[in-house]
C-alpha positions as a Markdown table, in Angstrom:
| # | Residue | x | y | z |
|---|---|---|---|---|
| 1 | Met | 0.0 | 0.0 | 0.0 |
| 2 | Ala | 2.9 | 2.3 | 0.9 |
| 3 | Gln | 4.6 | 1.6 | -2.4 |
| 4 | Lys | 1.3 | 2.3 | -4.3 |
| 5 | Asn | 0.9 | 5.6 | -2.5 |
| 6 | Leu | 4.5 | 6.5 | -3.3 |
| 7 | Tyr | 3.9 | 5.6 | -7.0 |
| 8 | Ile | 0.8 | 7.8 | -7.1 |
| 9 | Thr | 2.7 | 10.7 | -5.4 |
| 10 | Val | 5.5 | 10.5 | -7.9 |
| 11 | Leu | 3.1 | 10.2 | -10.8 |
| 12 | Leu | 1.2 | 13.3 | -9.6 |
| 13 | Leu | 4.4 | 15.3 | -9.2 |
| 14 | Phe | 5.4 | 14.3 | -12.8 |
| 15 | Val | 2.1 | 15.3 | -14.3 |
| 16 | Ser | 2.1 | 18.6 | -12.3 |
| 17 | Ser | 5.6 | 19.4 | -13.6 |
| 18 | Lys | 4.5 | 18.8 | -17.2 |
| 19 | Val | 1.4 | 21.0 | -16.8 |
| 20 | Leu | 3.3 | 23.7 | -15.0 |
| 21 | Gly | 6.0 | 23.5 | -17.6 |
| 22 | His | 3.4 | 23.8 | -20.4 |
| 23 | Glu | 1.8 | 26.8 | -18.7 |
| 24 | Ser | 5.2 | 28.4 | -18.3 |
| 25 | Leu | 5.9 | 27.9 | -22.0 |
| 26 | Asp | 2.6 | 29.4 | -22.9 |
| 27 | Ser | 3.1 | 32.4 | -20.7 |
| 28 | Val | 6.3 | 33.5 | -22.4 |
| 29 | Gln | 5.7 | 33.4 | -26.2 |
| 30 | Tyr | 8.3 | 35.4 | -28.0 |
| 31 | Pro | 9.5 | 36.3 | -30.5 |
| 32 | Leu | 5.9 | 37.0 | -31.6 |
| 33 | Val | 4.2 | 38.7 | -34.5 |
| 34 | Val | 0.5 | 39.8 | -34.4 |
| 35 | Ser | -1.3 | 41.7 | -37.2 |
| 36 | Thr | -4.8 | 42.8 | -38.1 |
| 37 | Trp | -6.4 | 40.7 | -40.9 |
| 38 | Pro | -5.1 | 37.7 | -42.7 |
| 39 | Phe | -2.1 | 39.6 | -44.1 |
| 40 | Leu | -0.1 | 36.4 | -44.1 |
| 41 | Glu | 2.9 | 37.5 | -46.2 |
| 42 | Ala | 3.3 | 40.6 | -44.0 |
| 43 | Val | 3.4 | 38.5 | -40.9 |
| 44 | Arg | 5.9 | 36.1 | -42.5 |
| 45 | Ala | 8.2 | 39.0 | -43.4 |
| 46 | Ala | 8.1 | 40.3 | -39.9 |
| 47 | Trp | 8.6 | 36.8 | -38.5 |
| 48 | Arg | 11.7 | 36.2 | -40.7 |
| 49 | Ala | 13.2 | 39.4 | -39.4 |
| 50 | Val | 12.4 | 39.0 | -35.7 |
| 51 | Asp | 13.4 | 35.3 | -35.7 |
| 52 | Ser | 16.7 | 36.3 | -37.3 |
| 53 | Gly | 17.4 | 38.6 | -34.3 |
| 54 | Phe | 16.1 | 41.9 | -35.7 |
| 55 | Ser | 14.8 | 44.4 | -33.2 |
| 56 | Ala | 11.0 | 44.6 | -32.7 |
| 57 | Val | 11.1 | 48.0 | -34.5 |
| 58 | Asp | 12.9 | 46.7 | -37.5 |
| 59 | Ala | 10.7 | 43.6 | -37.7 |
| 60 | Val | 7.5 | 45.6 | -37.6 |
| 61 | Val | 8.9 | 47.9 | -40.4 |
| 62 | Glu | 9.7 | 44.8 | -42.5 |
| 63 | Gly | 6.2 | 43.4 | -42.0 |
| 64 | Cys | 4.3 | 46.6 | -42.8 |
| 65 | Ser | 6.6 | 47.3 | -45.7 |
| 66 | Ala | 5.8 | 43.9 | -47.2 |
| 67 | Cys | 2.1 | 44.8 | -47.0 |
| 68 | Glu | 2.7 | 48.2 | -48.7 |
| 69 | Asn | 4.6 | 46.5 | -51.5 |
| 70 | Leu | 1.8 | 43.9 | -51.9 |
| 71 | Arg | -0.9 | 46.6 | -51.7 |
| 72 | Cys | -2.8 | 44.5 | -49.2 |
| 73 | Asp | -6.5 | 44.6 | -50.0 |
| 74 | Gly | -5.9 | 47.8 | -52.0 |
| 75 | Thr | -6.0 | 49.8 | -48.8 |
| 76 | Val | -2.3 | 49.6 | -47.7 |
| 77 | Gly | 0.4 | 51.2 | -49.8 |
| 78 | Pro | 0.1 | 52.9 | -53.2 |
| 79 | Gly | -2.5 | 52.3 | -55.8 |
| 80 | Gly | -5.7 | 52.3 | -53.7 |
| 81 | Ser | -8.2 | 54.4 | -51.8 |
| 82 | Pro | -8.3 | 57.6 | -53.9 |
| 83 | Asp | -9.5 | 60.8 | -52.3 |
| 84 | Glu | -12.0 | 63.1 | -53.8 |
| 85 | Asn | -9.3 | 64.4 | -56.2 |
| 86 | Gly | -8.4 | 60.9 | -57.3 |
| 87 | Glu | -5.1 | 61.0 | -55.4 |
| 88 | Thr | -3.7 | 58.3 | -53.1 |
| 89 | Thr | -1.8 | 59.4 | -50.0 |
| 90 | Ile | -0.2 | 57.4 | -47.2 |
| 91 | Asp | -0.5 | 57.4 | -43.4 |
| 92 | Ala | 1.9 | 55.3 | -41.3 |
| 93 | Leu | 3.3 | 55.0 | -37.8 |
| 94 | Val | 6.0 | 53.1 | -35.9 |
| 95 | Met | 6.3 | 53.1 | -32.1 |
| 96 | Asp | 9.1 | 51.7 | -29.9 |
| 97 | Gly | 7.5 | 50.3 | -26.7 |
| 98 | Thr | 10.8 | 50.4 | -24.8 |
| 99 | Thr | 11.8 | 54.0 | -25.4 |
| 100 | Met | 8.2 | 55.2 | -26.2 |
| 101 | Glu | 9.5 | 57.0 | -29.3 |
| 102 | Val | 7.1 | 57.4 | -32.1 |
| 103 | Gly | 7.6 | 58.4 | -35.8 |
| 104 | Ala | 4.7 | 59.0 | -38.1 |
| 105 | Val | 3.7 | 60.5 | -41.4 |
| 106 | Ala | 0.2 | 61.6 | -42.5 |
| 107 | Ala | -1.4 | 62.5 | -45.9 |
| 108 | Met | 2.0 | 61.9 | -47.4 |
| 109 | Arg | 2.1 | 62.4 | -51.2 |
| 110 | Tyr | 4.4 | 61.0 | -53.8 |
| 111 | Val | 6.3 | 58.5 | -51.5 |
| 112 | Lys | 5.1 | 54.9 | -51.4 |
| 113 | Asp | 7.2 | 53.7 | -48.4 |
| 114 | Gly | 5.0 | 54.9 | -45.5 |
| 115 | Ile | 6.4 | 52.8 | -42.7 |
| 116 | Arg | 10.0 | 53.4 | -43.7 |
| 117 | Ala | 9.3 | 57.2 | -43.8 |
| 118 | Ala | 7.7 | 56.9 | -40.3 |
| 119 | Lys | 10.9 | 55.2 | -39.0 |
| 120 | Leu | 13.0 | 57.9 | -40.5 |
| 121 | Val | 11.0 | 60.5 | -38.6 |
| 122 | Met | 11.6 | 58.6 | -35.4 |
| 123 | Gln | 15.3 | 58.1 | -36.1 |
| 124 | His | 16.3 | 61.5 | -37.5 |
| 125 | Thr | 14.0 | 64.1 | -35.9 |
| 126 | Gln | 12.8 | 65.1 | -32.5 |
| 127 | His | 9.3 | 65.3 | -33.9 |
| 128 | Thr | 6.6 | 62.7 | -33.8 |
| 129 | Leu | 4.5 | 63.4 | -36.9 |
| 130 | Leu | 5.2 | 65.0 | -40.3 |
| 131 | Val | 2.3 | 65.7 | -42.7 |
| 132 | Gly | 1.5 | 66.3 | -46.4 |
| 133 | Glu | 3.9 | 67.3 | -49.0 |
| 134 | Lys | 6.5 | 68.4 | -46.5 |
| 135 | Ala | 6.5 | 64.8 | -45.2 |
| 136 | Ser | 7.2 | 63.7 | -48.7 |
| 137 | Asp | 10.1 | 66.2 | -49.0 |
| 138 | Phe | 11.6 | 64.9 | -45.8 |
| 139 | Ala | 11.3 | 61.2 | -46.8 |
| 140 | Ile | 12.9 | 61.8 | -50.2 |
| 141 | Ser | 15.7 | 63.9 | -48.6 |
| 142 | Met | 16.4 | 60.9 | -46.3 |
| 143 | Gly | 16.8 | 58.6 | -49.3 |
| 144 | Leu | 13.5 | 57.1 | -50.0 |
| 145 | Pro | 12.4 | 56.8 | -53.7 |
| 146 | Gly | 10.2 | 59.6 | -55.0 |
| 147 | Pro | 8.5 | 61.6 | -56.2 |
| 148 | Thr | 6.2 | 58.8 | -57.4 |
| 149 | Asn | 2.7 | 58.7 | -58.7 |
| 150 | Leu | 0.8 | 56.7 | -56.1 |
| 151 | Ser | -2.3 | 56.1 | -58.3 |
| 152 | Ser | -2.9 | 52.9 | -60.2 |
| 153 | Pro | -5.2 | 51.8 | -63.0 |
| 154 | Asp | -7.5 | 50.3 | -60.3 |
| 155 | Ser | -7.6 | 53.5 | -58.2 |
| 156 | Val | -8.3 | 55.7 | -61.3 |
| 157 | Glu | -11.1 | 53.4 | -62.5 |
| 158 | Lys | -12.6 | 53.4 | -59.0 |
| 159 | Trp | -12.5 | 57.2 | -58.9 |
| 160 | Asn | -14.0 | 57.6 | -62.4 |
| 161 | Lys | -16.9 | 55.4 | -61.4 |
| 162 | Trp | -17.4 | 57.4 | -58.3 |
| 163 | Lys | -17.5 | 60.6 | -60.2 |
| 164 | Met | -20.0 | 59.2 | -62.6 |
| 165 | Asn | -22.2 | 58.3 | -59.6 |
| 166 | Gly | -22.4 | 62.0 | -58.6 |
| 167 | Cys | -19.5 | 61.6 | -56.1 |
| 168 | Gln | -21.6 | 59.4 | -53.9 |
| 169 | Pro | -21.1 | 58.2 | -51.2 |
| 170 | Asn | -18.9 | 60.9 | -49.6 |
| 171 | Phe | -17.9 | 62.2 | -46.2 |
| 172 | Trp | -19.6 | 65.6 | -46.3 |
| 173 | Lys | -22.5 | 66.5 | -44.1 |
| 174 | Asn | -24.8 | 69.5 | -43.6 |
| 175 | Val | -23.7 | 71.0 | -47.0 |
| 176 | Val | -25.2 | 71.8 | -50.4 |
| 177 | Pro | -25.4 | 70.7 | -53.1 |
| 178 | Val | -26.0 | 67.2 | -51.9 |
| 179 | Asn | -26.2 | 65.3 | -55.2 |
| 180 | Ser | -23.2 | 66.6 | -57.1 |
| 181 | Cys | -19.5 | 66.8 | -56.7 |
| 182 | Gly | -19.4 | 70.3 | -55.2 |
| 183 | Pro | -18.0 | 72.7 | -54.5 |
| 184 | Tyr | -19.9 | 72.6 | -51.2 |
| 185 | Gln | -21.0 | 75.2 | -48.8 |
| 186 | Pro | -22.8 | 75.0 | -45.4 |
| 187 | Lys | -26.5 | 74.2 | -45.6 |
| 188 | Asp | -27.2 | 76.7 | -42.8 |
| 189 | Val | -25.5 | 79.9 | -43.9 |
| 190 | Ser | -26.4 | 81.6 | -40.6 |
| 191 | Ser | -24.0 | 79.3 | -38.8 |
| 192 | Val | -21.1 | 80.7 | -40.9 |
| 193 | Val | -22.2 | 84.2 | -40.0 |
| 194 | Glu | -22.4 | 83.4 | -36.3 |
| 195 | Leu | -18.9 | 81.9 | -36.5 |
| 196 | Ala | -17.5 | 84.9 | -38.3 |
| 197 | Lys | -19.0 | 87.2 | -35.6 |
| 198 | Gly | -17.5 | 85.1 | -32.9 |
| 199 | Thr | -20.9 | 83.9 | -31.6 |
| 200 | Cys | -22.1 | 80.4 | -31.3 |
| 201 | Ser | -25.4 | 78.5 | -31.6 |
| 202 | Met | -26.6 | 75.8 | -29.2 |
| 203 | Arg | -28.6 | 74.2 | -32.0 |
| 204 | Asn | -28.1 | 70.5 | -32.4 |
| 205 | His | -25.6 | 70.3 | -29.6 |
| 206 | Leu | -27.7 | 67.7 | -27.8 |
| 207 | Glu | -28.4 | 65.6 | -30.9 |
| 208 | Ala | -26.8 | 62.1 | -31.2 |
| 209 | Pro | -23.4 | 62.4 | -33.0 |
| 210 | Pro | -23.5 | 61.1 | -36.6 |
| 211 | Ser | -21.3 | 58.2 | -37.6 |
| 212 | Asn | -19.8 | 57.6 | -41.0 |
| 213 | Ser | -19.3 | 53.9 | -40.3 |
| 214 | His | -21.7 | 53.1 | -43.2 |
| 215 | His | -18.8 | 54.0 | -45.5 |
| 216 | Thr | -16.6 | 51.4 | -43.8 |
| 217 | Ser | -16.4 | 47.9 | -45.3 |
| 218 | Leu | -13.9 | 45.1 | -45.6 |
| 219 | His | -12.3 | 46.7 | -48.7 |
| 220 | Asn | -12.1 | 50.4 | -48.0 |
| 221 | His | -10.7 | 50.8 | -44.6 |
| 222 | Asp | -8.0 | 48.2 | -43.9 |
| 223 | Thr | -5.1 | 49.5 | -41.8 |
| 224 | Ile | -2.4 | 47.0 | -41.2 |
| 225 | Ser | -1.6 | 47.3 | -37.6 |
| 226 | Met | 1.2 | 45.0 | -36.4 |
| 227 | Ala | 2.8 | 44.3 | -33.1 |
| 228 | Thr | 6.1 | 42.4 | -32.6 |
| 229 | Ile | 7.9 | 41.1 | -29.6 |
| 230 | Asp | 11.6 | 40.4 | -30.3 |
| 231 | Lys | 13.9 | 37.9 | -28.7 |
| 232 | Thr | 14.8 | 40.3 | -25.9 |
| 233 | Gly | 11.2 | 40.9 | -25.0 |
| 234 | His | 11.1 | 44.4 | -26.5 |
| 235 | Ile | 7.8 | 45.4 | -28.1 |
| 236 | Ala | 7.1 | 47.6 | -31.1 |
| 237 | Val | 4.0 | 48.4 | -33.2 |
| 238 | Gly | 3.6 | 49.7 | -36.7 |
| 239 | Thr | 0.7 | 50.8 | -39.0 |
| 240 | Ser | 0.2 | 51.7 | -42.6 |
| 241 | Thr | -2.8 | 52.7 | -44.6 |
| 242 | Asn | -3.9 | 54.8 | -47.6 |
| 243 | Gly | -6.9 | 55.8 | -45.7 |
| 244 | Ala | -10.6 | 55.9 | -46.4 |
| 245 | Thr | -11.8 | 55.7 | -50.0 |
| 246 | Phe | -13.1 | 59.0 | -51.4 |
| 247 | Lys | -12.0 | 60.9 | -48.3 |
| 248 | Ile | -12.0 | 64.7 | -48.4 |
| 249 | Pro | -8.5 | 65.7 | -49.4 |
| 250 | Gly | -6.4 | 66.5 | -46.3 |
| 251 | Arg | -8.2 | 64.0 | -44.2 |
| 252 | Val | -6.0 | 62.0 | -41.8 |
| 253 | Gly | -7.5 | 58.9 | -40.0 |
| 254 | Asp | -6.3 | 57.2 | -36.9 |
| 255 | Gly | -3.4 | 55.3 | -38.7 |
| 256 | Pro | -0.6 | 57.7 | -37.7 |
| 257 | Ile | -2.1 | 58.5 | -34.3 |
| 258 | Ala | -0.3 | 56.8 | -31.4 |
| 259 | Gly | -2.8 | 55.3 | -29.0 |
| 260 | Ser | -5.5 | 55.0 | -31.6 |
| 261 | Ser | -4.3 | 52.7 | -34.4 |
| 262 | Ala | -1.6 | 51.2 | -32.2 |
| 263 | Tyr | 0.2 | 51.5 | -29.0 |
| 264 | Ala | 3.0 | 49.6 | -27.2 |
| 265 | Asp | 4.7 | 49.5 | -23.9 |
| 266 | Ser | 7.3 | 46.8 | -23.4 |
| 267 | Glu | 6.5 | 46.7 | -19.7 |
| 268 | Val | 2.9 | 45.8 | -20.4 |
| 269 | Gly | 2.0 | 44.8 | -24.0 |
| 270 | Ala | 0.6 | 46.2 | -27.2 |
| 271 | Cys | -2.5 | 46.8 | -29.2 |
| 272 | Gly | -3.5 | 47.3 | -32.9 |
| 273 | Ala | -6.7 | 48.6 | -34.3 |
| 274 | Thr | -8.6 | 48.8 | -37.6 |
| 275 | Gly | -12.0 | 50.2 | -38.7 |
| 276 | Asp | -13.6 | 53.6 | -38.8 |
| 277 | Gly | -10.6 | 55.8 | -38.0 |
| 278 | Asp | -12.5 | 59.0 | -37.7 |
| 279 | Ile | -14.4 | 57.6 | -34.8 |
| 280 | Met | -11.6 | 55.5 | -33.3 |
| 281 | Met | -9.2 | 58.4 | -32.8 |
| 282 | Arg | -11.8 | 60.1 | -30.6 |
| 283 | Phe | -11.4 | 57.2 | -28.0 |
| 284 | Leu | -7.7 | 56.2 | -28.3 |
| 285 | Pro | -8.7 | 52.6 | -28.0 |
| 286 | Cys | -5.2 | 51.1 | -28.1 |
| 287 | Tyr | -4.0 | 53.4 | -25.3 |
| 288 | Gln | -7.0 | 52.2 | -23.3 |
| 289 | Val | -6.2 | 48.6 | -24.0 |
| 290 | Val | -2.6 | 48.8 | -22.9 |
| 291 | Glu | -3.6 | 50.8 | -19.8 |
| 292 | Ser | -6.3 | 48.3 | -18.9 |
| 293 | Met | -3.7 | 45.5 | -19.2 |
| 294 | Arg | -1.3 | 47.6 | -17.0 |
| 295 | Leu | -4.1 | 47.6 | -14.4 |
| 296 | Gly | -4.3 | 43.8 | -14.5 |
| 297 | Lys | -6.9 | 43.0 | -17.1 |
| 298 | Lys | -6.3 | 40.1 | -19.5 |
| 299 | Pro | -6.0 | 41.0 | -23.2 |
| 300 | Lys | -9.5 | 39.6 | -24.0 |
| 301 | Leu | -11.2 | 41.7 | -21.3 |
| 302 | Ala | -9.1 | 44.8 | -22.1 |
| 303 | Ala | -10.0 | 44.6 | -25.8 |
| 304 | Lys | -13.7 | 44.0 | -25.1 |
| 305 | Asp | -13.8 | 47.0 | -22.7 |
| 306 | Ala | -12.4 | 49.3 | -25.4 |
| 307 | Met | -15.0 | 48.2 | -27.9 |
| 308 | Ser | -17.8 | 48.7 | -25.4 |
| 309 | Arg | -16.9 | 52.4 | -25.1 |
| 310 | Phe | -17.5 | 52.9 | -28.8 |
| 311 | Ala | -20.8 | 51.1 | -28.8 |
| 312 | Lys | -22.2 | 53.3 | -26.1 |
| 313 | Lys | -21.8 | 56.4 | -28.1 |
| 314 | Tyr | -21.9 | 55.0 | -31.7 |
| 315 | Pro | -24.0 | 51.9 | -31.9 |
| 316 | Asp | -23.4 | 51.6 | -35.7 |
| 317 | Phe | -19.6 | 51.9 | -35.3 |
| 318 | Val | -17.5 | 49.4 | -37.2 |
| 319 | Gly | -14.0 | 48.5 | -35.9 |
| 320 | Ala | -11.8 | 46.1 | -34.0 |
| 321 | Val | -8.7 | 45.7 | -31.9 |
| 322 | Phe | -6.2 | 43.0 | -31.0 |
| 323 | Ala | -4.4 | 43.0 | -27.6 |
| 324 | Val | -1.2 | 41.2 | -26.7 |
| 325 | Asp | 0.5 | 41.2 | -23.3 |
| 326 | Lys | 4.2 | 41.2 | -22.7 |
| 327 | Asn | 4.2 | 37.4 | -22.3 |
| 328 | Gly | 2.5 | 36.8 | -25.7 |
| 329 | Leu | -1.0 | 36.1 | -24.6 |
| 330 | His | -3.3 | 37.6 | -27.2 |
| 331 | Ala | -7.0 | 38.2 | -27.9 |
| 332 | Gly | -9.3 | 40.4 | -30.1 |
| 333 | Ala | -12.6 | 42.2 | -29.9 |
| 334 | Cys | -14.8 | 43.9 | -32.5 |
| 335 | His | -18.0 | 45.7 | -33.1 |
| 336 | Gly | -20.2 | 45.8 | -36.2 |
| 337 | Trp | -18.4 | 43.1 | -38.2 |
| 338 | Thr | -16.4 | 39.9 | -38.0 |
| 339 | Phe | -12.7 | 40.5 | -37.4 |
| 340 | Gln | -9.7 | 38.4 | -38.1 |
| 341 | Tyr | -6.1 | 38.8 | -36.9 |
| 342 | Ser | -3.0 | 36.8 | -37.6 |
| 343 | Val | -0.3 | 35.4 | -35.2 |
| 344 | Thr | 2.9 | 33.5 | -35.4 |
| 345 | Ser | 5.2 | 32.4 | -32.6 |
| 346 | Pro | 7.9 | 29.8 | -31.9 |
| 347 | Asp | 5.4 | 27.0 | -31.3 |
| 348 | Met | 3.5 | 27.6 | -34.5 |
| 349 | Glu | 4.5 | 25.8 | -37.8 |
| 350 | Tyr | 2.7 | 28.5 | -39.8 |
| 351 | Val | 0.8 | 31.7 | -39.4 |
| 352 | Gln | -2.5 | 31.2 | -37.6 |
| 353 | Val | -5.6 | 33.3 | -38.3 |
| 354 | Phe | -8.0 | 33.9 | -35.4 |
| 355 | Thr | -11.6 | 34.9 | -36.0 |
| 356 | Val | -13.4 | 37.2 | -33.6 |
| 357 | Leu | -17.2 | 37.6 | -33.7 |
| 358 | Pro | -19.0 | 40.8 | -32.8 |
């Protein structure tokens, strides 16, 4: 009987050590790459870099750059998402979660390499964000190819069809004329007079805020937002997008906004987002996600909490986030659509795509 009890004790200790060992392995999963959507080639490019010993920042740049070159879904890199003038512009961001440095470009014209331009801003300036044609000048002066026409036959065709449809749908509101391509002017001219006089009106201030999420679909919004954890445990995030299709020229979405499209802190974890950027930047969801994890919430709960805040104010909002903690535990949450994100880590033979239901 004593021998039997001893055998059972030893067996239990063995099983416990295997379970604990497995849990320990699961709790430290890096290097790691996580990305919005099934952008598999981008994830593989980032993985090759980080698995070869590249820093988290360099790996995320390689991953996002691959997506730009592949023109993922026509909404990353050149050749997609024309604005009202038919021009494609680029928004991008990179953030080092160890130093908390950020480099970003917005509404950048004539330069296709958004994520590399963002890294140059972080490396060679004391600024965080450069915009418009001056961002292009900077990127070219730092050695990136340009000036380049960022349009493509597809984007030109899309723009021409939109023009033939009376420039509908568009992102204008409270303007006339409604059913043509403009120019537009405020529908209520008295509001302009009040503004010029320095007075204000209380009309409509209590109305529910409008949402433009009806413009957002699986093929006119996609930001690649990527997080990497390198072999030393350092975390970085990067984003790239050519923005909303038929946006008003000069519009910048949440892609180059730290805390909205992406955020990282190597002491805590990271977040990436995609969806209706005009709404998302009002809530800084990725900053919320990382701070929730800092306070002890698991990635799944942190992601869900961020989405719930959108839903309260904008029930028809469309968007999603992924969250990953510093140990590699990851999860996603979404509202208004089905979301997918991609992951690869040392224990995966290939990139895995996770589906998240609203």
